N, C-alpha and C positions, 0 to 999 in steps of 0.2 A: 635802163631799168633792170635788165638782167644782171648787169655787173653789180648794181646796188644790192640786189637780193643775194648774189653770190658772196659779196663782202659781208653782208649781215649774217648769212648762214655760216660762214667761216668763223666769224666772231662768236656766234652762239655756240658753235661746236667747241671753240676754245674755252668758253665760259663753262660749258658742261663738263669738259675734261678736267678743268680746274676744280669744279665743284666736287668731283669724285675724289680727287687727290687731297682736297683740303676740307672735306666734310666735317670732321670733328671740330676744327677751328671755327668754321662758320656757325656751327650749332651752338657754340659757346656765347654768341652775341658779342656786343662791343666789350672786349676785355682788354684793359690797358697792358696786360702782360703778353698778349699774343704778338708774335713776330710781325714785322712790317709786311713781309711777303704774304702772309695769310690775310692781313687786312686788305692788301692790294687785290688779292683774289676775290675777296668779298665785294670790292668795288667793281671789278670786272663783271661779276655775275649780276650785281644789282643794276648796272648801267647798260648791259648788253641789249635789253629791249629798246633802249633809247637810240640805238643805231638807226632805227626807223623813226624819223623826226616826228611823225604823227603820234607815236606812242608817248613821246615826251610831252607833247602838248596835251594829250588826253590825261596824262598823269599830273597835270597842273603846273607844268613848267611854262611860263609865259614868255613868248619870244619878243625880243627887242628887234626893231627893224634896222638898227644900225650895227655895223661891225666896229667894235671898239679897238682902237689902235693906241699904242704908247704915244702920249703927247710929246715926249722928248724926242721921239723919232729914233729909228735905228734898231730897236729891240723887238719889233714885231707887233703882234696883235693878240687880243683875247679871242676874237671872233665875235659871233652874234650871241650875246648872253641870253639865257633862258633861266629865269629865277622862279623858284617855288618858295616863297617866303615862309610857308608853314614849316620849312626845313631849316630856317635860320636857327642858330645855336645848337645844331646837331654836330656831334663829334663821332657819330656812327659812320663807319666806312661805307655802309650801304645806303646812306641818306645824305647825299650832297645837296646843298642849297641851290647850286647853279650848275647848268650844263653849258658848254661852249661849243658852238657849231661853226663850221666854215663853209664857204660855197664849194659845191662838189664839181663845178664846171658844166653841169647839165641842168641847171635851174633848181637844184635841190640843196639840201643841207647835209653835211657829214659831221658826225660827232667827233670832236677833237680832244676836249678836256672837261674837267669837273672842278668844282670849288666848294669848300665849306666856309661858312661865315658865322662867327660867334661874336656877340656883342660884348664890349668891355663893360664890366660890372660898374666901375665908378665913372665911366665916360670921360676919363682924364688921359690924354695921350702921353702924359709924362710918367705914368705908372704902368707896370706890366706884370703885377703879381698874380694875375689870373690868366696868363697866356696858356691857351690849350696846345695840345700836340696830337698828332695822328701820324701813323706810318713812321714813328720814331723821329718825327720832324716837328719843331715848334712852328706855330702859325706866325705869319708876319703881322706886324702891328704893335700896339694899337694904332689905327689910322682913322682919320676923319671919314665921314660918309662920302660916297661918290655921287650922291644926288641929294637934293633937299629932303630932310627928314630921316635920312639913313643915319643910325647911331654910329658912334665911334665903335670900331670893331677890329677883330683879328680875321685874317683870311689865309687859307691854304689852298693852293692850286695843285692839280695833278693832271699832267698831260698823259693820260692813259691810252687814248685812242689815236694820238698823233705824236710822233717823236718830236721832242724839243731839243735842238742842239745846245740850248742854254741850261738844260737839266729838267728833270721830270717835275720839279716843284717851282720853277721860275714863274714869275707872274705873266710875262708875255712870251709868245712863241713866234720867232721869225719865220717859221715854216707855214703858219696859218695864212690862208688866202681870203681876201675880201674882194667883193665886186667893186669896181670903180664907182664913185659917187655914193657909196653906202657907208662910208666910214665916219666915225666920230671919235675924237680924242678922249681918253679917260680924263675926267676932271681932276 
């Protein structure tokens, strides 16, 4: 528990330091001309409270009991998704629709990454004239829903709290750990 609090305190200190050095950019709100580094700093500050799993749940992020792994194998996992669907269609760096947690090895969850989810306007996977971007990166998609009733959408992942050897915006992270018996392939 002490290590968890130390890790959380260090992350909050980093977020506070970043806030001081990037305050004018953060005050501007979601601005498409702001550099990717400033948007990333906004995301660090906005998600730092969720390093404590209970804060994410309190903020409306609903935990999934399964750890999602790449169904093709070999490229890793997303971790345990926590969606707050009131944030779907956000392209605000401070408002991701999903948080991804991994097992911390002590019975708890550790924040690893975040995701934005934007619905495709025409719900046609063959067109992409409404593709959003954030951090100077286009969202992936459009892709069919991952569960019944989820619309065709675009998604952008950011492995902000856990380094990803495949890149900060790769869908899956081979460094993310799941407890045995808790995995589910992404449909």
